[in-house]
C-alpha positions as CSV (number, residue, x, y, z in Angstrom):
1,M,0.0,0.0,0.0
2,C,1.3,3.4,-1.0
3,G,0.0,6.9,-1.5
4,I,0.2,9.1,-4.6
5,V,-0.5,12.8,-5.0
6,G,-0.4,15.1,-7.9
7,L,-1.1,18.8,-8.3
8,L,-1.3,21.0,-11.4
9,L,-1.9,24.7,-11.1
10,K,-3.7,26.1,-14.1
11,K,-3.0,29.8,-13.4
12,P,0.7,31.0,-13.5
13,S,0.0,33.4,-10.7
14,L,-0.5,30.4,-8.3
15,R,2.8,28.7,-9.1
16,S,4.6,30.3,-6.2
17,Q,2.2,28.3,-3.9
18,L,2.8,24.9,-5.4
19,G,4.9,23.5,-2.6
20,E,2.8,25.1,0.1
21,L,-0.4,23.5,-1.2
22,M,1.3,20.2,-1.8
23,V,2.9,19.5,1.6
24,P,-0.4,18.7,3.4
25,M,-1.4,16.5,0.5
26,L,1.8,14.4,0.9
27,I,1.6,14.3,4.7
28,G,-2.1,13.2,4.4
29,M,-0.8,10.0,2.8
30,T,1.5,9.1,5.7
31,E,-0.5,6.1,6.8
32,R,-0.4,4.7,3.3
33,G,3.4,5.2,3.1
34,P,5.4,5.9,6.2
35,D,8.9,4.6,5.2
36,S,9.9,6.9,2.4
37,A,8.7,9.7,0.2
38,G,9.5,11.8,-2.8
39,L,8.3,14.1,-5.5
40,A,9.2,15.5,-8.9
41,V,8.4,19.1,-9.5
42,F,8.3,20.7,-12.9
43,T,9.5,24.3,-13.3
44,E,9.7,26.8,-16.1
45,P,11.9,25.0,-18.7
46,L,15.5,26.0,-19.1
47,P,16.7,27.4,-22.5
48,A,17.1,24.6,-25.1
49,G,20.9,24.4,-24.6
50,Q,20.8,23.8,-20.9
51,R,19.9,20.9,-18.7
52,K,19.2,20.0,-15.0
53,L,20.4,16.9,-13.2
54,S,19.1,15.9,-9.8
55,V,21.6,14.0,-7.7
56,Y,21.4,12.2,-4.4
57,A,24.5,12.0,-2.1
58,G,23.0,10.2,0.9
59,L,24.6,6.9,-0.1
60,T,28.1,8.4,-0.1
61,D,30.4,8.3,3.0
62,E,29.9,12.1,3.3
63,G,26.2,12.1,3.0
64,A,24.8,15.6,3.4
65,A,28.4,16.9,3.8
66,F,29.3,15.8,0.3
67,N,31.8,18.1,-1.4
68,W,29.6,19.5,-4.2
69,A,32.1,22.3,-4.8
70,G,34.8,19.8,-5.7
71,L,32.4,18.0,-8.1
72,L,31.6,21.3,-9.8
73,D,35.2,22.3,-10.1
74,A,36.1,18.9,-11.7
75,L,33.1,19.0,-13.9
76,N,33.7,22.5,-15.2
77,T,37.4,21.8,-15.7
78,E,36.8,18.6,-17.6
79,L,33.7,19.4,-19.6
80,K,33.5,23.2,-19.5
81,V,29.8,23.2,-19.0
82,Q,29.4,26.1,-16.6
83,A,27.7,24.0,-14.0
84,K,26.1,25.4,-10.9
85,A,24.4,23.6,-8.0
86,S,21.4,24.2,-5.8
87,I,22.0,22.1,-2.6
88,K,19.4,20.8,-0.1
89,A,20.5,18.2,2.5
90,N,21.5,15.0,0.6
91,H,20.4,16.4,-2.8
92,A,21.8,18.8,-5.4
93,V,20.3,20.1,-8.6
94,L,23.1,20.7,-11.1
95,T,22.4,23.2,-13.9
96,F,24.7,23.3,-16.9
97,E,25.2,24.0,-20.6
98,G,25.0,21.2,-23.1
99,A,23.6,17.6,-23.2
100,A,22.8,15.6,-20.1
101,D,24.5,12.3,-21.0
102,P,28.2,13.5,-20.8
103,V,27.5,15.1,-17.4
104,K,25.7,12.0,-16.1
105,A,28.7,9.8,-17.2
106,F,31.1,12.2,-15.5
107,V,29.2,12.3,-12.3
108,K,28.9,8.5,-12.1
109,A,32.6,8.2,-12.6
110,Y,33.5,10.9,-10.1
111,G,31.2,9.6,-7.4
112,P,30.2,5.9,-7.9
113,K,27.9,6.1,-4.9
114,L,26.1,9.2,-6.1
115,H,22.6,8.4,-7.4
116,L,21.3,10.1,-10.5
117,L,17.6,10.9,-10.0
118,S,16.4,12.8,-13.0
119,A,17.5,14.8,-16.0
120,G,15.8,17.4,-18.2
121,R,15.1,21.0,-18.8
122,S,12.1,21.2,-16.3
123,I,12.2,18.3,-13.8
124,E,13.7,18.4,-10.3
125,L,13.4,15.3,-8.2
126,Y,13.8,14.6,-4.5
127,K,13.3,11.4,-2.6
128,D,14.6,9.8,0.6
129,I,13.7,7.5,3.5
130,G,11.7,8.8,6.4
131,T,8.1,9.8,7.0
132,P,6.5,12.2,4.5
133,A,6.7,15.1,7.0
134,E,10.4,14.4,7.7
135,V,11.3,14.3,4.0
136,A,9.2,17.4,3.2
137,A,11.0,19.3,6.0
138,R,14.5,18.0,5.0
139,Y,14.1,19.3,1.4
140,Q,11.9,22.3,2.1
141,F,9.1,21.1,-0.1
142,G,6.9,23.9,1.1
143,Q,9.1,26.4,-0.7
144,L,8.9,24.7,-4.1
145,Q,7.5,26.6,-7.0
146,G,6.4,25.4,-10.4
147,S,3.5,24.4,-12.6
148,H,2.9,20.9,-11.4
149,L,4.3,18.0,-9.4
150,V,4.0,14.3,-8.8
151,G,4.5,12.9,-5.2
152,H,4.6,9.5,-3.5
153,T,4.6,8.0,0.0
154,R,5.9,4.4,0.2
155,M,5.0,1.4,2.3
156,A,7.5,-1.2,1.0
157,T,6.0,-4.6,0.2
158,E,8.3,-6.2,-2.4
159,S,11.8,-4.6,-2.0
160,A,13.9,-3.0,0.6
161,V,13.4,0.5,2.1
162,T,16.2,2.5,0.5
163,P,16.4,5.9,-1.1
164,D,16.9,4.5,-4.6
165,R,13.8,2.3,-4.3
166,A,11.6,5.2,-3.3
167,H,9.4,6.9,-5.9
168,P,9.3,8.7,-8.3
169,F,11.2,6.7,-10.9
170,T,12.3,8.4,-14.1
171,A,13.1,7.5,-17.7
172,G,14.7,9.7,-20.3
173,E,14.3,13.4,-19.8
174,D,11.5,15.3,-18.1
175,F,9.4,12.1,-17.3
176,C,8.6,10.5,-14.0
177,L,6.2,7.8,-12.7
178,V,4.8,7.0,-9.3
179,H,2.8,3.8,-8.5
180,N,0.3,2.5,-6.0
181,G,-0.1,-1.2,-6.3
182,S,2.1,-4.2,-7.3
183,L,3.1,-5.9,-10.5
184,S,3.1,-9.7,-10.7
185,N,5.5,-9.9,-13.7
186,P,8.4,-7.3,-13.1
187,N,11.0,-10.0,-13.6
188,G,9.5,-11.0,-17.0
189,V,9.5,-7.4,-18.1
190,R,13.1,-7.0,-17.0
191,R,14.1,-10.2,-19.0
192,M,12.3,-8.8,-22.0
193,L,13.9,-5.3,-21.8
194,E,17.5,-5.9,-20.8
195,P,18.5,-7.5,-24.2
196,R,17.0,-4.4,-25.8
197,G,19.5,-2.2,-24.0
198,I,17.3,-0.9,-21.2
199,K,19.2,-0.8,-17.9
200,F,17.8,-1.3,-14.5
201,E,19.1,0.2,-11.2
202,T,16.9,-1.6,-8.6
203,D,14.6,-4.6,-8.1
204,N,11.6,-2.4,-7.5
205,D,8.5,-3.5,-9.6
206,T,7.7,0.1,-10.3
207,E,11.0,0.6,-12.1
208,A,10.0,-2.3,-14.4
209,A,6.9,-0.3,-15.4
210,C,8.9,2.9,-15.9
211,R,11.5,1.1,-18.0
212,F,8.8,-0.4,-20.2
213,L,7.5,3.0,-20.9
214,E,11.0,4.3,-21.5
215,W,11.4,1.5,-24.1
216,R,8.2,2.3,-25.9
217,L,8.9,6.0,-26.0
218,R,12.3,5.3,-27.3
219,E,10.7,3.2,-30.0
220,G,8.6,6.2,-31.1
221,D,5.3,5.7,-29.3
222,N,3.7,8.7,-27.7
223,L,2.7,8.4,-24.1
224,H,-0.9,7.4,-24.8
225,T,0.2,4.6,-27.1
226,A,2.9,3.4,-24.7
227,L,0.4,3.2,-21.9
228,Q,-2.1,1.3,-24.1
229,K,0.7,-1.3,-24.7
230,G,1.4,-1.3,-21.0
231,F,-2.1,-2.7,-20.4
232,E,-1.1,-5.7,-22.4
233,A,2.5,-6.1,-21.0
234,L,2.1,-5.2,-17.3
235,D,0.3,-7.6,-15.1
236,G,-1.0,-6.7,-11.7
237,F,-2.9,-4.0,-9.8
238,Y,-1.8,-0.4,-10.2
239,T,-2.6,3.2,-10.3
240,F,0.1,5.1,-12.2
241,L,0.5,8.9,-12.1
242,M,3.0,10.4,-14.5
243,G,4.5,13.8,-15.1
244,T,6.1,15.3,-18.1
245,S,7.3,18.9,-18.6
246,T,3.8,19.9,-19.9
247,E,1.3,17.4,-18.4
248,L,0.1,15.1,-15.7
249,A,-1.3,11.7,-16.8
250,L,-3.2,9.1,-14.7
251,I,-4.3,5.5,-15.4
252,R,-5.7,2.7,-13.4
253,D,-5.6,-1.1,-14.2
254,P,-8.6,-2.8,-15.8
255,F,-10.0,-3.7,-12.3
256,A,-9.3,-0.3,-10.7
257,C,-8.3,-2.1,-7.4
258,K,-6.1,0.8,-6.2
259,P,-7.9,3.9,-5.1
260,A,-7.7,7.4,-6.7
261,V,-9.7,10.5,-6.5
262,V,-9.5,13.8,-8.6
263,A,-10.6,17.3,-7.6
264,E,-10.7,19.9,-10.4
265,T,-11.5,23.6,-10.3
266,D,-10.7,26.6,-12.5
267,D,-7.4,27.0,-10.6
268,Y,-6.0,23.5,-10.2
269,V,-6.2,19.7,-10.8
270,A,-5.4,17.7,-7.7
271,I,-5.0,13.9,-7.5
272,A,-4.6,11.7,-4.4
273,S,-5.2,8.1,-3.3
274,E,-7.7,9.4,-0.8
275,F,-9.8,12.5,-0.5
276,R,-8.4,13.5,2.9
277,S,-5.3,14.7,1.1
278,L,-7.4,17.1,-1.0
279,A,-9.7,18.4,1.8
280,H,-7.5,21.4,2.7
281,L,-7.3,22.8,-0.9
282,P,-8.8,26.2,-1.6
283,D,-12.5,26.1,-2.8
284,V,-12.4,22.3,-2.9
285,K,-16.1,22.2,-1.8
286,H,-16.9,23.6,-5.3
287,A,-14.5,21.3,-7.2
288,T,-15.6,18.6,-9.6
289,V,-14.6,15.5,-7.7
290,F,-14.6,12.1,-9.3
291,E,-13.0,8.6,-9.2
292,P,-11.1,7.8,-12.4
293,A,-12.5,5.0,-14.5
294,P,-10.5,1.8,-15.0
295,E,-8.2,1.4,-18.0
296,E,-8.8,5.0,-19.1
297,M,-6.1,7.6,-19.5
298,Y,-6.6,11.1,-18.0
299,V,-4.3,13.9,-19.1
300,W,-4.1,17.5,-17.9
301,K,-2.0,20.1,-19.6
302,A,0.1,22.6,-17.6
């Protein structure tokens, strides 16, 4: 059992309140996921020639005291990418000129215990072990600004409680996925994808779903087509909430066993596993509130 939350603000004037509105949503899912939490926030995209890389240092010997300045000096000396860092506790968001892949390769070689969380022009990703309230405070979630976000609270049932197994999971650039439920065939999906060049970092079943979508998007499918093929390939019970730089997308399995509720007003679209995480939102009593149908894709544009 886990908890998912999503929030998309329709009016740009509200984007400074994104984190403030989201934190009670995440904490409201504590009983569904007390052992780790995370979120991906989507901000105004960087110029086309720049990228952001979210990096976790909590697995290194230094942890929150990791020498980010040393990494930046080495990175800029070697690749000359004008990298800068925004640092919060165990995380840093590196902003730089150029493509993401050379920087990702350099960071992995420089610090093998560093964990690469996300890459893109818009996405910033934070996740760690601890209760949702602890993780939110550690990374100052209440101060986050942006157009939309995807969040998750985890109660581990099929793999260990570690930061890398927390959600969200990412694939490619500016894409993330969170999951409430369980897949019965993640190992079969892994065996199918690894010979096709798709690499896995954990044994988490959610990563199998994320990598399947990565493969289908790489093969040229749009997100809607990739998800339709997912209904055929992914066996189990699930509610998936996904974020891209321009949208939120939600689907439930054909039996809709895992709960989800949506509240929509002229100002926002809010999604959670239970209504209690939406009850504090402004003007929610006048929102259109509904339970998403099974095997149907819902997409909201930022």
